N, C-alpha and C positions, 0 to 999 in steps of 0.2 A: 504494500499499499504506499507506493511512493508519490503517485501523480495526484496532484489537486483535483477533486471533482467541483468544489466549491473555493473559489480564491477572491477576497475583498480587499480592495487596496484604498484606504481611508474614507472608508463608506461612512458616510453622516447624514443625517435629518434631523434639523430643529423644530420642534413645535414651539419652544420657546427657550429663552435663557438657561432655563433649569430642566426642561423637558425635553429627551430626543435621543438619539445616539451619536456618539461622535468618533471619528478616526478609526473604524474597525477594520482591523487586517487580520480577516479569518482565513483560515486554511483548514480544509476537510477533505482527509485522504480520499481515493477512491477506494470504495469497499469499508468505509468506518462506519460504525454507530457513531456518531457524532452528537453529543448531548451538551446542549447550548443552556447553560445553567443560569437561575438569577431570580433573588426575590421579585413578588409581583410589582410590577412598575419600572423593572430594571429596563426595559426595552426588548424585550425578546420578541414579541409580536410586531414591534415596528422593524426589527431587524429582519423578520420572515417576510413581512409583506415588501420590503425594498429588493431581498431576494429574488422576490417572484415579480417584481414588476408592478403590484399592485400599489406601490406608493413612489415618487420620483425623490431619489437623493439630492441633497443640497448640494453636496459634493462626494466623489469618490467613484468607484468602479467596481462592476460585479462581473466576475469569469464564471462561466459554467464550462466546465469539460475543457479550460484553457480558452475558450473563445467568450466576448463579450456578450452579456445575456441580452437577448432581443427584447425591444419593447413589445412585441407583438406574442401573447403565451402562444398561439397556435404554432409559432415557429421554433418552440421548444417542447416538442410533445414528450421528450424523455424525461421531463419533471413530471411528478405525481405529487399533489399536496391535499393536505386536512387542516384546515386553519380555523381555529376558534369553533371545533365542534363541526360534524358533518351537518349539510344542509340536504335534509332529506322530506320528501312528499308522504307523510304518514298515511294518508288514504290509499296508497298504492303497495304494491306489493316490492319485497326486495327486489327481485329480478326485473320489474319495472322501472324502479329509483336508476338501476343501471341501464338499463336500455335507453333511457331519454338522454343520458351522458354519453354513452357509446355513438349515439346517432350525432351528437353536437360533434364529437373527435373522429367520426369517420370510422369508429371501431367494428370490426368483425363480430358478429354474433358469437362466434366462438370465446371470444376474449370473454364474454358475461360469465359464462360458465366456468373458465379458468380463475377469474376473479374471486367469483363464489366458493369455489373448491380451495382456493391458497387460505381464505379467511373462515373456512368451515361453517358456510353458511348456505351450502348446494342444497341441505334437506330442508331449510326453511325459505327457499327462494320466493315459494307461492304464498308465505303470510305475508298479511299487512304489516306493514312497519309499525302501526301505531299497538299491535302488539307484540313487538319486540321490547325486549330487556334493554338497559342503557349499555351494557357490553356488547349486545348483540347491533345495537346501533352503531357504535363505535366501531365496530369490524364491518358493517356495511359500509360507513365512510371510507374505511382504509380500501374496501374494494372499489369504491369510485375512484380512488387516486391510483389503483394499481391497473385502471384501463389504458390501453396505449402502453402497455409493458414500460414505464419507466425504467430509465437508470438511476434515476434520484428519487428519493421519496423525502417530502418535507412536511413534518407532523408537530402541530402546536398543541402541545398538550395533549397527548393521546391518552393518557392515564387518568385524566380528570374525570372525577366523579365514579372511577369503578371501583370495586371492591378488591380485596387482595386476589383471590381466583382470577379475577378480571386482570387484575394488573399484571397478573403471571401468564395469562394466556397472550397478553399483547408483547410483552417481551419474548415470549417463545415465537411468536409470528413474525417479530422484527429479526430474530437471530435465525431464522429460516429463510426469509426472504434473501438477506446478505448471502447465507451458505450456500441456498441453490439456486438463486438467481442472480446474484451478483451485483446485487443494488448497493447504494450509499444511501445511508438514512441519516438526514439532519433532523432532531427533535428538540424541541424547546420544551423546559420543566422547571416546577419549583420543586419538584419531590426528588430530592438528592439520593435519598436512600434508595429509592425505588431504581432510579437510572444509574446508580453506581453497580447494579446486578447485572446492567446489559449493554452498557458503553464500554467502546473500546477507546475513544477518544472524546475531551470534554474540551469548552469554553464556558469562562467565568465572566459573567457579566454583571456591573454593578454601576448603578446610577448612569447608565449609557456608556460605560467603558469596559472594553476589556480588558480585564487585570491580569489574566493568564490563560493558555490552551496548550493543549498537546496532549499525548496519550496519557490514559487514565493512571497507570501504574507508575508511570515517570512523576505526574504531578504530585502523588499522592507520597511519594517517596523524596521529594526535592527539598525536605528539610535533613538538616544532619543536626544529631543530639548529642552535645559535648558534656562530660562530666570533668570538672578540673577544678584544680586549686586557683584562687584568687579571682572570682568571676567577674569583678570588677575592672580589673586589670585586661582580663581576656577579653571584655565585651570592647573594651575602649580600643584594643590592639586591632581587633575584627573588624571593627566601625572604621578605624581610620585606614584600612586597606579596602575600604568602600564595600564591606559585605553587611546586609543585613540580618542583626542579630538581635536577640531579645533575650532576657531570661525567665524562667518558668520553671518553679517547683524544685529551685538549686540546681537547675543545670541550665545550659546555653543552647538555644535553638536557631541554628543559621541556615537561613535561606540559602540553600547551596546544595546540587547534586551530589551523589555519591561517589562520583568521580573525582570531587575536589576534597573529599575527605583527608588523604594523603597530604597535600598540600596545607590544611587547615592544621592538621596535628603538627606538621613541621615548623609552621609558624608560631605556633603556640609553644614549642619545647624547645626553639630557638630563643624566645624571650624570657626560657627560665621559668613557664609556668606548667607545673605537672598536668598531663593529662592521665584521665583514670579509666575514660571509656570514650568511646567515639563512634559512631554509627548511625545508617538512617534511619527514621523515622517515620513510620508507615501509618499515616492518620487515615482517620474515614474522612470521606468526600465531604461531608457535612461538617467536622471538626477544620478540615482544609479551608473550606470557603469561608467558614467563620473566622478564622485567622487572617484570611486574605483581606477579607472587607473590614476587619476589625471590629466585627459586629458579634453581639454574645449571642445571637441565634443566627443559623444560615440559610434559612428560608423564611 
């Protein structure tokens, strides 16, 4: 997963001085499940609308699979999306809902059964949508997004309102789409604990700005935990060297990848500071987000 399915350069859209998104440089690898995370109001849905061309950027550029995103959504049929919940006709059956969208997209009828089968609704295809559970409606919305056999799937809060079994089903379905159909999935969520179980890559958004992005395991382990003597002197030494460092529970937490552990150890020892233990710290995604934003709670 080296090529970028989504890349943005300085992407910005301001509603006001304090509302919008600014200077987003997203890099979503092909074949990734990229979770775009942040509290409500952080700008996740605004970013998705910019990616899909539903909102015009104040400045910046969006590249999809290496090419500038077209202003005409019909010119990029390899993108499927479900934004702010599926738009469904409750008085029609599941199949009839898909048939309408298939006609608009010019899809073959065979794709309707393929989409229903993929999301596990083929047996319920003739039932009226008003009799569907919330989880079934979410899956039908996903089936709508799969028409046209997209290579990129953009989902806005796909687990919103689902119970734990429904959330587990949605995660399983996303893994299947990536593994068996080679899709790239970009999903926004504020449910950190849920997406931590499925995401391969994450981007952390806070107050309209991207704080960090990359492989999930790399981000979770990018802090080093240092036990040493003379914490105050060690903190000053590392800060003077340009490293972000803080004290917590009698140890130092250094914002650095595991590859820099030897260099940090050497800096402290050469300065005459005893190092008792040094290693990567694997935080939960929720804790990492809380530390990154400086907030007590991550969502």
